C-alpha positions as CSV (number, residue, x, y, z in Angstrom):
1,M,7.0,-6.4,0.2
2,P,3.4,-7.6,-0.5
3,E,3.3,-11.4,-0.8
4,K,1.3,-11.0,-4.0
5,N,1.8,-8.0,-6.2
6,R,-0.4,-8.8,-9.3
7,F,-4.2,-9.1,-9.2
8,G,-6.8,-9.3,-11.9
9,P,-8.2,-11.6,-14.6
10,L,-6.2,-14.9,-14.6
11,D,-5.8,-15.1,-18.3
12,A,-4.9,-11.5,-19.0
13,E,-1.5,-10.4,-20.2
14,V,-0.1,-7.1,-18.9
15,D,0.0,-4.3,-21.5
16,K,-0.1,-0.5,-21.3
17,K,-3.8,-0.4,-21.7
18,N,-5.1,-2.9,-19.2
19,H,-3.1,-2.4,-16.0
20,I,-3.0,0.0,-13.0
21,R,0.1,0.5,-11.0
22,M,-0.2,1.0,-7.2
23,T,2.9,2.1,-5.4
24,I,4.2,0.4,-2.2
25,D,3.3,3.5,-0.2
26,E,-0.3,3.5,-1.7
27,Y,-0.5,-0.1,-0.7
28,E,0.7,0.6,2.8
29,T,-1.9,3.3,3.4
30,I,-4.7,0.8,2.4
31,R,-3.1,-1.8,4.7
32,L,-2.7,0.6,7.7
33,I,-6.1,2.4,7.4
34,D,-8.5,-0.2,6.0
35,L,-7.0,-3.5,7.3
36,E,-5.2,-2.4,10.5
37,G,-7.9,0.2,11.4
38,L,-5.5,3.1,12.0
39,T,-6.6,6.7,11.6
40,Q,-5.1,8.8,8.8
41,E,-3.1,10.6,11.5
42,E,-1.8,7.3,13.0
43,C,-1.0,6.1,9.4
44,A,1.0,9.3,8.7
45,K,3.0,8.8,11.9
46,Q,3.7,5.2,11.1
47,M,4.8,6.2,7.6
48,N,6.7,9.2,8.8
49,V,4.8,11.7,6.6
50,A,2.4,14.6,7.2
51,R,-1.2,13.6,7.7
52,T,-2.2,15.5,4.5
53,T,0.4,13.5,2.6
54,A,-1.0,10.2,3.9
55,Q,-4.5,11.4,3.1
56,G,-3.4,12.2,-0.5
57,I,-1.7,8.8,-0.9
58,Y,-4.7,7.1,0.5
59,I,-7.1,8.9,-1.9
60,Q,-5.0,7.9,-4.9
61,A,-4.8,4.3,-3.7
62,R,-8.6,4.1,-3.2
63,K,-9.2,5.5,-6.7
64,K,-6.9,2.9,-8.2
65,L,-8.7,0.1,-6.3
66,A,-12.0,1.3,-7.6
67,E,-10.7,1.5,-11.2
68,F,-9.3,-2.0,-10.8
69,L,-12.5,-3.5,-9.5
70,V,-14.9,-1.7,-11.8
71,N,-13.0,-2.0,-15.0
72,G,-11.5,-5.4,-14.5
73,N,-7.9,-4.3,-15.1
74,I,-4.7,-5.9,-13.8
75,L,-3.4,-4.3,-10.6
76,L,0.4,-4.2,-10.1
77,I,1.8,-3.2,-6.8
78,E,5.4,-2.0,-7.2
79,G,7.7,1.0,-7.0
80,G,7.4,4.3,-5.2
81,K,9.4,5.8,-2.3
82,Y,9.6,3.6,0.8
83,R,12.1,2.0,3.2
84,L,11.6,-1.1,5.3
85,C,11.9,-1.0,9.1
86,N,14.6,-3.1,10.7
87,G,12.1,-5.2,12.7
88,L,13.7,-4.2,16.0
89,G,11.1,-1.6,16.9
90,D,13.0,1.4,15.6
91,G,10.2,3.4,14.0
92,C,7.8,0.6,14.2
93,G,4.4,1.4,15.5
94,R,1.0,-0.2,16.1
95,G,0.5,-1.2,12.5
96,C,3.9,-2.8,12.1
97,H,3.4,-5.9,9.9
98,R,6.9,-7.3,10.5
99,H,6.2,-8.3,14.1
100,R,3.3,-10.5,13.1
101,H,4.1,-11.7,9.6
102,G,7.8,-10.9,9.0
103,R,7.1,-7.8,6.9
104,R,6.8,-4.0,7.4
105,F,6.8,-1.0,5.1
106,K,7.7,2.5,6.0
107,E,8.2,5.5,3.7
């Protein structure tokens, strides 16, 4: 899981009007594509989904990041469909986070 899952104004309370929820799979596409430098195709393979699915998840995640940054909302990263790899290399790929930092996500 992300080490931090809440971002935004330090003094803000979370309510229905001022927060944006990003799912774990949306977070993972941002991590794999933007941080790790994988292509959408490589990201899809890592997450075990179709490339078009990974692309759609990525587009949703980028929109949420833009809303968060522009509107100053609170960003919560939680929920969605995912499973963690076992850290033994089964299904882990180039972007596997577990081998470097003890964590890895996979849908």
